[in-house]
PASEBA-1860 file (N, C-alpha, C; in nm, 3 decimals):
! residues 297
1> XXXXXXXX> 7.633/9.648/9.880/7.775/9.614/9.868/7.817/9.609/9.720 ~ 7.930/9.671/9.689/7.986/9.662/9.555/8.065/9.531/9.545 ~ 8.008/9.433/9.479/8.067/9.299/9.474/8.207/9.300/9.414 ~ 8.225/9.378/9.307/8.355/9.381/9.240/8.462/9.438/9.333 ~ 8.432/9.553/9.397/8.529/9.612/9.490/8.560/9.517/9.605 ~ 8.457/9.453/9.657/8.475/9.361/9.769/8.572/9.248/9.733 ~ 8.552/9.188/9.618/8.636/9.076/9.576/8.779/9.123/9.548 ~ 8.792/9.231/9.473/8.926/9.280/9.436/9.004/9.324/9.559
9> XXXXXXXX> 8.943/9.407/9.644/9.013/9.457/9.763/9.048/9.343/9.859 ~ 8.959/9.246/9.873/8.987/9.133/9.961/9.109/9.055/9.913 ~ 9.111/9.024/9.784/9.221/8.945/9.730/9.354/9.020/9.734 ~ 9.351/9.148/9.705/9.474/9.229/9.713/9.526/9.233/9.855 ~ 9.434/9.242/9.950/9.471/9.244/10.091/9.539/9.114/10.131 ~ 9.482/9.001/10.089/9.539/8.871/10.126/9.673/8.846/10.056 ~ 9.686/8.892/9.932/9.814/8.873/9.862/9.928/8.941/9.936 ~ 9.901/9.061/9.989/10.005/9.132/10.064/10.018/9.079/10.206
17> XXXXXXXX> 9.911/9.090/10.283/9.918/9.059/10.425/9.927/8.910/10.454 ~ 9.870/8.826/10.367/9.880/8.682/10.389/10.024/8.636/10.390 ~ 10.103/8.688/10.296/10.246/8.655/10.292/10.318/8.715/10.413 ~ 10.281/8.838/10.450/10.344/8.902/10.566/10.322/8.817/10.691 ~ 10.198/8.769/10.712/10.169/8.686/10.830/10.243/8.553/10.824 ~ 10.250/8.495/10.707/10.325/8.370/10.690/10.471/8.389/10.731 ~ 10.527/8.501/10.688/10.668/8.527/10.719/10.688/8.569/10.865 ~ 10.592/8.640/10.924/10.601/8.668/11.068/10.613/8.536/11.145
25> XXXXXXXX> 10.530/8.440/11.108/10.532/8.310/11.176/10.666/8.240/11.154 ~ 10.718/8.253/11.032/10.850/8.196/11.001/10.957/8.258/11.089 ~ 10.958/8.391/11.100/11.062/8.459/11.177/11.051/8.425/11.326 ~ 10.927/8.409/11.374/10.910/8.368/11.514/10.968/8.228/11.534 ~ 10.934/8.135/11.445/10.986/7.998/11.456/11.139/7.997/11.453 ~ 11.196/8.073/11.359/11.341/8.076/11.345/11.410/8.136/11.468 ~ 11.337/8.216/11.545/11.398/8.286/11.657/11.392/8.216/11.790 ~ 11.314/8.106/11.800/11.302/8.035/11.927/11.420/7.941/11.949
33> XXXXXXXX> 11.450/7.915/12.076/11.553/7.818/12.113/11.489/7.679/12.128 ~ 11.570/7.572/12.134/11.514/7.437/12.146/11.423/7.417/12.267 ~ 11.447/7.492/12.374/11.363/7.474/12.494/11.221/7.527/12.474 ~ 11.200/7.606/12.369/11.067/7.661/12.340/11.003/7.587/12.224 ~ 11.013/7.454/12.228/10.966/7.371/12.115/10.817/7.388/12.090 ~ 10.737/7.404/12.195/10.592/7.418/12.176/10.559/7.548/12.105 ~ 10.635/7.654/12.135/10.615/7.781/12.066/10.658/7.770/11.920 ~ 10.768/7.699/11.898/10.817/7.678/11.761/10.714/7.602/11.678
41> XXXXXXXX> 10.655/7.499/11.737/10.554/7.419/11.667/10.430/7.502/11.635 ~ 10.390/7.588/11.728/10.273/7.673/11.705/10.301/7.773/11.593 ~ 10.420/7.830/11.593/10.457/7.923/11.487/10.456/7.853/11.351 ~ 10.503/7.729/11.348/10.502/7.652/11.223/10.359/7.626/11.176 ~ 10.270/7.600/11.270/10.130/7.578/11.236/10.074/7.700/11.164 ~ 10.095/7.820/11.220/10.042/7.941/11.159/10.111/7.971/11.025 ~ 10.239/7.940/11.016/10.311/7.958/10.891/10.246/7.875/10.779 ~ 10.213/7.751/10.810/10.153/7.662/10.710/10.010/7.703/10.677
49> XXXXXXXX> 9.935/7.747/10.779/9.796/7.786/10.756/9.786/7.913/10.672 ~ 9.874/8.010/10.698/9.872/8.131/10.616/9.927/8.104/10.477 ~ 10.012/8.005/10.465/10.058/7.964/10.332/9.942/7.907/10.251 ~ 9.858/7.828/10.316/9.738/7.774/10.250/9.645/7.888/10.206 ~ 9.626/7.985/10.297/9.540/8.099/10.265/9.596/8.177/10.146 ~ 9.728/8.196/10.146/9.792/8.269/10.036/9.779/8.193/9.905 ~ 9.794/8.061/9.910/9.777/7.979/9.789/9.637/7.998/9.730 ~ 9.536/7.997/9.817/9.398/8.017/9.769/9.381/8.157/9.710
57> XXXXXXXX> 9.439/8.255/9.777/9.428/8.393/9.728/9.493/8.409/9.591 ~ 9.608/8.346/9.570/9.677/8.354/9.441/9.590/8.292/9.332 ~ 9.530/8.177/9.361/9.442/8.110/9.264/9.324/8.199/9.225 ~ 9.262/8.261/9.327/9.144/8.343/9.301/9.178/8.478/9.239 ~ 9.300/8.527/9.265/9.336/8.664/9.223/9.379/8.675/9.078 ~ 9.419/8.565/9.018/9.473/8.573/8.882/9.367/8.626/8.784 ~ 9.400/8.735/8.716/9.307/8.796/8.623/9.202/8.883/8.689 ~ 9.218/8.910/8.819/9.118/8.986/8.894/9.175/9.115/8.953
65> XXXXXXXX> 9.292/9.105/9.017/9.345/9.219/9.093/9.402/9.326/9.001 ~ 9.424/9.444/9.058/9.467/9.560/8.979/9.616/9.553/8.944 ~ 9.648/9.610/8.830/9.785/9.607/8.780/9.880/9.682/8.873 ~ 9.836/9.798/8.928/9.927/9.877/9.011/9.970/9.801/9.136 ~ 9.886/9.709/9.184/9.924/9.627/9.299/10.029/9.524/9.257 ~ 10.009/9.461/9.142/10.101/9.357/9.097/10.239/9.412/9.064 ~ 10.246/9.535/9.015/10.377/9.591/8.975/10.441/9.673/9.087 ~ 10.375/9.686/9.200/10.425/9.772/9.309/10.545/9.713/9.382
73> XXXXXXXX> 10.561/9.581/9.375/10.668/9.517/9.452/10.627/9.486/9.595 ~ 10.499/9.494/9.625/10.453/9.465/9.761/10.419/9.318/9.780 ~ 10.391/9.248/9.672/10.355/9.106/9.682/10.481/9.020/9.677 ~ 10.561/9.040/9.575/10.694/8.980/9.564/10.785/9.082/9.495 ~ 10.915/9.067/9.515/11.011/9.152/9.446/11.101/9.063/9.359 ~ 11.190/9.127/9.289/11.286/9.051/9.208/11.386/8.974/9.294 ~ 11.386/9.002/9.426/11.480/8.938/9.517/11.417/8.826/9.600 ~ 11.285/8.815/9.597/11.215/8.724/9.690/11.258/8.580/9.673
81> XXXXXXXX> 11.265/8.532/9.552/11.297/8.391/9.528/11.435/8.355/9.583 ~ 11.535/8.438/9.556/11.670/8.412/9.606/11.676/8.428/9.758 ~ 11.605/8.526/9.811/11.602/8.546/9.956/11.542/8.424/10.025 ~ 11.438/8.367/9.966/11.377/8.246/10.022/11.473/8.128/10.014 ~ 11.540/8.114/9.902/11.634/8.001/9.886/11.743/8.008/9.992 ~ 11.801/8.126/10.010/11.908/8.141/10.108/11.857/8.122/10.251 ~ 11.740/8.177/10.279/11.687/8.168/10.415/11.651/8.025/10.452 ~ 11.597/7.950/10.358/11.570/7.808/10.382/11.700/7.734/10.412
89> XXXXXXXX> 11.805/7.766/10.337/11.936/7.703/10.358/11.992/7.736/10.496 ~ 11.982/7.861/10.538/12.039/7.905/10.665/11.963/7.849/10.786 ~ 11.831/7.839/10.774/11.749/7.802/10.890/11.710/7.655/10.893 ~ 11.707/7.590/10.776/11.659/7.453/10.770/11.508/7.443/10.772 ~ 11.439/7.558/10.768/11.293/7.559/10.769/11.244/7.562/10.624 ~ 11.167/7.462/10.581/11.121/7.457/10.441/11.032/7.576/10.405 ~ 11.051/7.628/10.284/10.970/7.738/10.232/10.912/7.694/10.098 ~ 10.785/7.722/10.079/10.718/7.688/9.953/10.758/7.791/9.846
97> XXXXXXXX> 10.863/7.760/9.774/10.915/7.855/9.675/10.835/7.852/9.545 ~ 10.757/7.746/9.522/10.670/7.740/9.404/10.565/7.850/9.412 ~ 10.519/7.879/9.533/10.419/7.983/9.553/10.469/8.118/9.505 ~ 10.595/8.145/9.530/10.655/8.271/9.484/10.654/8.279/9.332 ~ 10.684/8.169/9.266/10.682/8.168/9.119/10.541/8.191/9.066 ~ 10.442/8.137/9.135/10.303/8.159/9.095/10.266/8.307/9.109 ~ 10.314/8.369/9.215/10.284/8.511/9.237/10.350/8.598/9.130 ~ 10.469/8.560/9.090/10.539/8.635/8.986/10.467/8.627/8.851
105> XXXXXXXX> 10.389/8.521/8.833/10.318/8.502/8.706/10.176/8.557/8.707 ~ 10.133/8.617/8.818/9.997/8.671/8.825/9.975/8.778/8.719 ~ 9.856/8.780/8.663/9.820/8.883/8.567/9.705/8.967/8.625 ~ 9.697/9.091/8.583/9.595/9.181/8.636/9.461/9.158/8.569 ~ 9.358/9.215/8.629/9.223/9.197/8.579/9.183/9.303/8.480 ~ 9.134/9.263/8.367/9.085/9.356/8.266/8.934/9.341/8.246 ~ 8.879/9.234/8.303/8.737/9.204/8.278/8.663/9.183/8.410 ~ 8.591/9.284/8.459/8.517/9.270/8.586/8.415/9.157/8.585
113> XXXXXXXX> 8.374/9.110/8.466/8.273/9.004/8.460/8.323/8.874/8.522 ~ 8.456/8.863/8.542/8.510/8.744/8.607/8.469/8.736/8.754 ~ 8.430/8.851/8.810/8.386/8.854/8.949/8.240/8.812/8.952 ~ 8.216/8.680/8.950/8.081/8.628/8.950/8.041/8.584/9.091 ~ 7.924/8.530/9.105/7.873/8.491/9.237/7.957/8.381/9.301 ~ 8.010/8.292/9.219/8.094/8.185/9.273/8.223/8.241/9.330 ~ 8.286/8.335/9.256/8.409/8.398/9.304/8.381/8.476/9.433 ~ 8.267/8.543/9.438/8.229/8.618/9.558/8.216/8.524/9.678
121> XXXXXXXX> 8.153/8.411/9.659/8.136/8.314/9.768/8.270/8.259/9.815 ~ 8.359/8.233/9.720/8.492/8.182/9.755/8.570/8.286/9.837 ~ 8.558/8.412/9.799/8.627/8.519/9.872/8.567/8.538/10.011 ~ 8.437/8.526/10.021/8.371/8.531/10.153/8.429/8.426/10.246 ~ 8.441/8.304/10.196/8.496/8.195/10.278/8.642/8.223/10.314 ~ 8.714/8.278/10.219/8.855/8.311/10.244/8.867/8.417/10.353 ~ 8.782/8.516/10.349/8.784/8.622/10.451/8.751/8.566/10.589 ~ 8.654/8.477/10.595/8.619/8.417/10.724/8.734/8.333/10.778
129> XXXXXXXX> 8.801/8.262/10.688/8.919/8.184/10.729/9.028/8.276/10.781 ~ 9.050/8.388/10.711/9.153/8.483/10.753/9.124/8.538/10.892 ~ 8.999/8.574/10.917/8.962/8.629/11.049/8.988/8.528/11.160 ~ 8.952/8.403/11.135/8.974/8.299/11.236/9.125/8.279/11.260 ~ 9.201/8.272/11.152/9.346/8.255/11.166/9.410/8.375/11.237 ~ 9.365/8.493/11.203/9.423/8.613/11.264/9.393/8.622/11.413 ~ 9.275/8.582/11.453/9.244/8.578/11.596/9.344/8.488/11.668 ~ 9.371/8.372/11.609/9.466/8.280/11.669/9.608/8.331/11.668
137> XXXXXXXX> 9.649/8.390/11.556/9.786/8.439/11.544/9.812/8.558/11.637 ~ 9.716/8.649/11.645/9.732/8.764/11.735/9.745/8.716/11.880 ~ 9.660/8.622/11.919/9.666/8.566/12.054/9.801/8.499/12.079 ~ 9.850/8.426/11.979/9.979/8.359/11.992/10.092/8.460/12.006 ~ 10.092/8.562/11.924/10.196/8.665/11.932/10.193/8.735/12.068 ~ 10.074/8.765/12.117/10.060/8.828/12.248/10.113/8.737/12.359 ~ 10.090/8.607/12.344/10.140/8.510/12.441/10.293/8.503/12.438 ~ 10.349/8.506/12.317/10.494/8.508/12.303/10.552/8.632/12.372
145> XXXXXXXX> 10.493/8.747/12.345/10.540/8.872/12.405/10.533/8.864/12.558 ~ 10.422/8.815/12.610/10.405/8.803/12.756/10.516/8.716/12.815 ~ 10.543/8.604/12.752/10.644/8.512/12.803/10.785/8.568/12.791 ~ 10.811/8.642/12.685/10.942/8.706/12.669/10.962/8.813/12.776 ~ 10.863/8.898/12.795/10.874/9.008/12.891/10.882/8.958/13.035 ~ 10.831/8.838/13.060/10.836/8.780/13.194/10.949/8.678/13.209 ~ 11.041/8.679/13.112/11.161/8.593/13.116/11.128/8.444/13.127 ~ 11.018/8.405/13.062/10.981/8.264/13.060/11.040/8.192/12.940
153> XXXXXXXX> 11.060/8.264/12.832/11.124/8.208/12.713/11.223/8.310/12.658 ~ 11.315/8.261/12.575/11.411/8.348/12.507/11.390/8.339/12.357 ~ 11.404/8.451/12.290/11.398/8.454/12.144/11.498/8.558/12.095 ~ 11.548/8.539/11.975/11.640/8.637/11.918/11.565/8.759/11.865 ~ 11.432/8.753/11.863/11.352/8.866/11.816/11.330/8.966/11.928 ~ 11.350/9.094/11.895/11.329/9.200/11.994/11.183/9.199/12.043 ~ 11.161/9.231/12.171/11.022/9.251/12.217/10.948/9.355/12.132 ~ 11.018/9.462/12.095/10.954/9.564/12.012/10.913/9.506/11.877
161> XXXXXXXX> 10.993/9.415/11.823/10.957/9.353/11.696/10.830/9.269/11.711 ~ 10.817/9.201/11.825/10.695/9.122/11.847/10.574/9.215/11.858 ~ 10.589/9.328/11.928/10.481/9.427/11.934/10.449/9.480/11.795 ~ 10.552/9.501/11.717/10.543/9.550/11.579/10.458/9.456/11.493 ~ 10.484/9.327/11.502/10.410/9.232/11.418/10.269/9.206/11.472 ~ 10.248/9.233/11.600/10.111/9.227/11.653/10.028/9.340/11.592 ~ 10.085/9.459/11.584/10.014/9.574/11.527/9.978/9.547/11.380 ~ 10.068/9.489/11.305/10.040/9.460/11.164/9.930/9.356/11.150
169> XXXXXXXX> 9.930/9.256/11.236/9.824/9.154/11.232/9.689/9.215/11.268 ~ 9.688/9.306/11.364/9.563/9.372/11.402/9.510/9.460/11.289 ~ 9.600/9.527/11.218/9.557/9.609/11.104/9.495/9.521/10.996 ~ 9.559/9.411/10.966/9.507/9.315/10.867/9.367/9.270/10.908 ~ 9.352/9.234/11.035/9.222/9.188/11.083/9.117/9.299/11.072 ~ 9.157/9.421/11.106/9.064/9.534/11.096/9.017/9.554/10.953 ~ 9.108/9.545/10.857/9.072/9.562/10.717/8.974/9.454/10.670 ~ 9.002/9.328/10.707/8.912/9.220/10.666/8.774/9.240/10.729
177> XXXXXXXX> 8.772/9.283/10.854/8.644/9.307/10.923/8.564/9.417/10.854 ~ 8.633/9.523/10.814/8.566/9.634/10.744/8.511/9.587/10.610 ~ 8.587/9.505/10.540/8.540/9.451/10.412/8.415/9.366/10.431 ~ 8.414/9.287/10.537/8.298/9.203/10.563/8.176/9.286/10.603 ~ 8.201/9.397/10.668/8.090/9.481/10.713/8.040/9.576/10.604 ~ 8.137/9.641/10.533/8.101/9.748/10.440/8.125/9.715/10.293 ~ 8.203/9.612/10.267/8.232/9.575/10.129/8.345/9.653/10.065 ~ 8.408/9.746/10.140/8.517/9.827/10.087/8.600/9.878/10.203
185> XXXXXXXX> 8.718/9.932/10.175/8.804/9.985/10.281/8.853/10.126/10.245 ~ 8.763/10.205/10.187/8.800/10.340/10.144/8.773/10.445/10.252 ~ 8.712/10.407/10.362/8.670/10.506/10.462/8.784/10.556/10.551 ~ 8.890/10.477/10.563/8.998/10.519/10.652/9.070/10.641/10.595 ~ 9.097/10.738/10.679/9.164/10.860/10.632/9.311/10.832/10.601 ~ 9.367/10.911/10.510/9.508/10.897/10.475/9.597/10.928/10.594 ~ 9.550/11.020/10.679/9.630/11.057/10.796/9.653/10.936/10.886 ~ 9.546/10.859/10.910/9.559/10.739/10.994/9.653/10.637/10.930
193> XXXXXXXX> 9.643/10.623/10.799/9.732/10.532/10.728/9.877/10.575/10.742 ~ 9.901/10.704/10.724/10.039/10.756/10.736/10.094/10.738/10.876 ~ 10.013/10.768/10.977/10.058/10.752/11.115/10.100/10.608/11.141 ~ 10.018/10.514/11.094/10.050/10.372/11.116/10.180/10.334/11.045 ~ 10.188/10.363/10.915/10.303/10.315/10.838/10.430/10.394/10.866 ~ 10.418/10.520/10.905/10.539/10.593/10.946/10.600/10.531/11.071 ~ 10.515/10.485/11.161/10.564/10.415/11.280/10.631/10.284/11.241 ~ 10.568/10.211/11.149/10.626/10.085/11.102/10.763/10.109/11.037
201> XXXXXXXX> 10.772/10.212/10.952/10.899/10.243/10.886/11.005/10.285/10.988 ~ 10.965/10.365/11.088/11.058/10.406/11.193/11.115/10.283/11.264 ~ 11.028/10.190/11.297/11.074/10.071/11.367/11.159/9.981/11.278 ~ 11.129/9.976/11.149/11.216/9.903/11.057/11.358/9.958/11.065 ~ 11.370/10.090/11.061/11.502/10.153/11.067/11.573/10.117/11.198 ~ 11.498/10.115/11.307/11.555/10.080/11.437/11.602/9.935/11.439 ~ 11.520/9.844/11.383/11.557/9.703/11.380/11.681/9.681/11.292 ~ 11.681/9.745/11.176/11.796/9.731/11.085/11.923/9.776/11.154
209> XXXXXXXX> 11.916/9.892/11.220/12.031/9.945/11.292/12.079/9.846/11.399 ~ 11.986/9.784/11.469/12.021/9.693/11.577/12.069/9.556/11.531 ~ 12.040/9.519/11.406/12.080/9.388/11.355/12.206/9.393/11.269 ~ 12.254/9.513/11.241/12.379/9.526/11.165/12.499/9.496/11.254 ~ 12.603/9.443/11.193/12.728/9.420/11.265/12.786/9.555/11.310 ~ 12.846/9.562/11.428/12.902/9.689/11.476/13.003/9.755/11.383 ~ 13.060/9.676/11.293/13.157/9.734/11.199/13.090/9.810/11.084 ~ 12.960/9.789/11.066/12.887/9.854/10.956/12.841/9.994/11.000
217> XXXXXXXX> 12.936/10.078/11.035/12.904/10.207/11.096/12.827/10.300/11.002 ~ 12.865/10.301/10.876/12.798/10.391/10.781/12.651/10.352/10.764 ~ 12.626/10.222/10.749/12.488/10.176/10.737/12.409/10.201/10.865 ~ 12.475/10.183/10.978/12.409/10.209/11.107/12.369/10.356/11.119 ~ 12.458/10.444/11.077/12.428/10.587/11.083/12.312/10.623/10.989 ~ 12.312/10.561/10.871/12.203/10.587/10.777/12.069/10.539/10.833 ~ 12.070/10.420/10.892/11.948/10.366/10.953/11.901/10.456/11.067 ~ 11.996/10.505/11.147/11.963/10.599/11.255/11.895/10.724/11.200
225> XXXXXXXX> 11.947/10.771/11.087/11.891/10.891/11.025/11.747/10.870/10.982 ~ 11.719/10.753/10.923/11.582/10.723/10.883/11.490/10.712/11.004 ~ 11.539/10.652/11.111/11.458/10.640/11.232/11.420/10.777/11.286 ~ 11.514/10.869/11.284/11.487/11.004/11.334/11.391/11.079/11.242 ~ 11.406/11.063/11.112/11.316/11.130/11.017/11.173/11.080/11.033 ~ 11.158/10.949/11.047/11.022/10.896/11.064/10.964/10.931/11.201 ~ 11.050/10.942/11.300/11.003/10.985/11.431/10.946/11.126/11.424 ~ 11.014/11.212/11.349/10.966/11.350/11.332/10.834/11.351/11.254
233> XXXXXXXX> 10.825/11.270/11.148/10.701/11.261/11.072/10.586/11.211/11.160 ~ 10.619/11.117/11.247/10.517/11.062/11.336/10.469/11.168/11.436 ~ 10.562/11.247/11.487/10.526/11.354/11.581/10.434/11.457/11.517 ~ 10.457/11.482/11.388/10.378/11.584/11.317/10.249/11.529/11.257 ~ 10.233/11.398/11.265/10.125/11.332/11.192/9.986/11.383/11.229 ~ 9.960/11.405/11.356/9.826/11.443/11.400/9.789/11.586/11.361 ~ 9.888/11.672/11.352/9.858/11.813/11.330/9.878/11.859/11.185 ~ 9.953/11.781/11.108/9.987/11.825/10.973/9.867/11.816/10.880
241> XXXXXXXX> 9.865/11.904/10.781/9.762/11.895/10.677/9.790/11.772/10.591 ~ 9.686/11.707/10.548/9.699/11.579/10.480/9.792/11.584/10.358 ~ 9.775/11.684/10.272/9.855/11.690/10.148/10.002/11.708/10.178 ~ 10.033/11.802/10.268/10.173/11.830/10.301/10.238/11.708/10.365 ~ 10.165/11.644/10.453/10.217/11.527/10.523/10.242/11.412/10.425 ~ 10.147/11.393/10.335/10.158/11.285/10.238/10.281/11.302/10.151 ~ 10.309/11.424/10.109/10.425/11.452/10.026/10.555/11.422/10.099 ~ 10.563/11.463/10.225/10.684/11.438/10.304/10.705/11.288/10.328
249> XXXXXXXX> 10.596/11.219/10.360/10.605/11.074/10.385/10.648/10.999/10.260 ~ 10.594/11.040/10.145/10.630/10.975/10.019/10.776/10.997/9.986 ~ 10.821/11.119/10.000/10.962/11.151/9.971/11.056/11.069/10.059 ~ 11.023/11.060/10.188/11.109/10.985/10.281/11.106/10.836/10.251 ~ 10.989/10.784/10.218/10.975/10.640/10.198/11.038/10.595/10.066 ~ 11.037/10.682/9.966/11.107/10.651/9.842/11.257/10.637/9.867 ~ 11.312/10.723/9.954/11.454/10.714/9.990/11.481/10.588/10.072 ~ 11.389/10.561/10.164/11.407/10.443/10.251/11.398/10.315/10.168
257> XXXXXXXX> 11.310/10.315/10.068/11.299/10.200/9.979/11.432/10.169/9.913 ~ 11.500/10.271/9.864/11.629/10.250/9.798/11.733/10.196/9.895 ~ 11.729/10.244/10.018/11.819/10.193/10.122/11.791/10.045/10.147 ~ 11.663/10.011/10.158/11.625/9.872/10.182/11.660/9.784/10.063 ~ 11.638/9.835/9.943/11.671/9.759/9.823/11.821/9.728/9.817 ~ 11.902/9.828/9.847/12.047/9.807/9.851/12.082/9.707/9.961 ~ 12.004/9.711/10.070/12.026/9.617/10.179/11.999/9.474/10.138 ~ 11.890/9.450/10.066/11.859/9.315/10.019/11.971/9.266/9.926
265> XXXXXXXX> 12.013/9.353/9.836/12.120/9.315/9.743/12.250/9.284/9.818 ~ 12.281/9.367/9.919/12.402/9.346/9.996/12.398/9.220/10.080 ~ 12.281/9.190/10.136/12.269/9.072/10.223/12.266/8.944/10.139 ~ 12.188/8.941/10.031/12.185/8.821/9.947/12.318/8.802/9.874 ~ 12.390/8.911/9.851/12.520/8.903/9.784/12.636/8.887/9.880 ~ 12.607/8.868/10.009/12.709/8.847/10.113/12.807/8.964/10.120 ~ 12.754/9.086/10.106/12.838/9.206/10.110/12.819/9.288/10.238 ~ 12.716/9.252/10.317/12.685/9.327/10.439/12.694/9.233/10.558
273> XXXXXXXX> 12.763/9.278/10.662/12.772/9.200/10.784/12.651/9.231/10.873 ~ 12.574/9.128/10.906/12.454/9.154/10.986/12.399/9.023/11.040 ~ 12.294/9.037/11.123/12.215/8.923/11.169/12.080/8.918/11.097 ~ 12.071/8.983/10.983/11.945/8.995/10.910/11.931/8.880/10.810 ~ 11.825/8.801/10.828/11.797/8.696/10.730/11.762/8.760/10.595 ~ 11.804/8.700/10.485/11.770/8.756/10.353/11.620/8.779/10.335 ~ 11.538/8.685/10.383/11.394/8.700/10.366/11.339/8.816/10.448 ~ 11.399/8.843/10.563/11.357/8.959/10.643/11.389/9.089/10.570
281> XXXXXXXX> 11.504/9.094/10.504/11.540/9.213/10.427/11.441/9.236/10.314 ~ 11.401/9.129/10.247/11.303/9.140/10.138/11.165/9.176/10.193 ~ 11.132/9.122/10.308/11.004/9.146/10.375/10.983/9.295/10.402 ~ 11.083/9.360/10.459/11.067/9.503/10.492/11.068/9.590/10.366 ~ 11.136/9.544/10.262/11.130/9.615/10.134/10.989/9.611/10.078 ~ 10.924/9.496/10.084/10.787/9.484/10.034/10.691/9.574/10.110 ~ 10.713/9.588/10.240/10.626/9.676/10.318/10.645/9.823/10.278 ~ 10.767/9.862/10.247/10.791/9.998/10.198/10.722/10.017/10.063
289> XXXXXXXX> 10.730/9.917/9.977/10.664/9.926/9.846/10.512/9.939/9.862 ~ 10.457/9.866/9.956/10.314/9.874/9.984/10.275/10.016/10.028 ~ 10.353/10.071/10.119/10.325/10.205/10.170/10.336/10.310/10.060 ~ 10.434/10.296/9.975/10.451/10.390/9.863/10.328/10.388/9.771 ~ 10.277/10.268/9.743/10.156/10.260/9.659/10.040/10.331/9.725 ~ 10.023/10.313/9.854/9.914/10.380/9.927/9.930/10.532/9.921 ~ 10.054/10.578/9.936/10.078/10.723/9.934/10.055/10.783/9.796 ~ 10.071/10.704/9.693/10.053/10.754/9.557/9.907/10.751/9.511
297> X> 9.822/10.684/9.587/9.680/10.674/9.548/9.611/10.809/9.554
END
């Protein structure tokens, strides 16, 4: 096992996906009605546990992780702090905003010697914690989906969105498992990565379109256009040559990123009519930034 790669890749993974899982739990909690109090409490539990995991990852990652990850906009963006402030105000659900400031101050690693045996042991424990939490969160999300589809509970979150966040949690778990087994995550083909994230981007466009106010016709049409483009990319994913596919996916995602960025600005600036929480707008922007970095590798 390459100890340095194992530590760096693990921490980068937790910085991105740990926050994503924390926010998935937040969005689930925010979407339940008072009659689903037990589900709301469980979502809050996972939100707090992934926040703890993210806090540990931030502490361990400072001076270790790669610069291209820190500047990609996948961990935090220039909008995250304000999006969190507004979302906390709208929902009444407390958000640890100090954590965001710590992430903004992270510095990249220039000295591999910092990856010593103690740091390796700490990352091992963190990975084991992540696997345990992910098993619980995936099971919880699947239970929520089952109850929604069987009309046992109501949530403002689409069933497809719940399926969407289950897939992301499973991917996170798969990556941590591979790191624990092989010490690296370089074996997955780019084609598989593109197929996964093109589907995620397609569904983002569908969700955005469905959460916009009916009067926002121009934005709805643009979101529809992105959904169709990603659907086409997804259809071609299995047969396309890797280089050609990668170029098309990158071009489309760079455009989608700008659309999402304008969306965050419009929502936090109270210029867009929608049912989209500011933090959700920032969340999907970070996922586009993450995908762009992967495509550029």
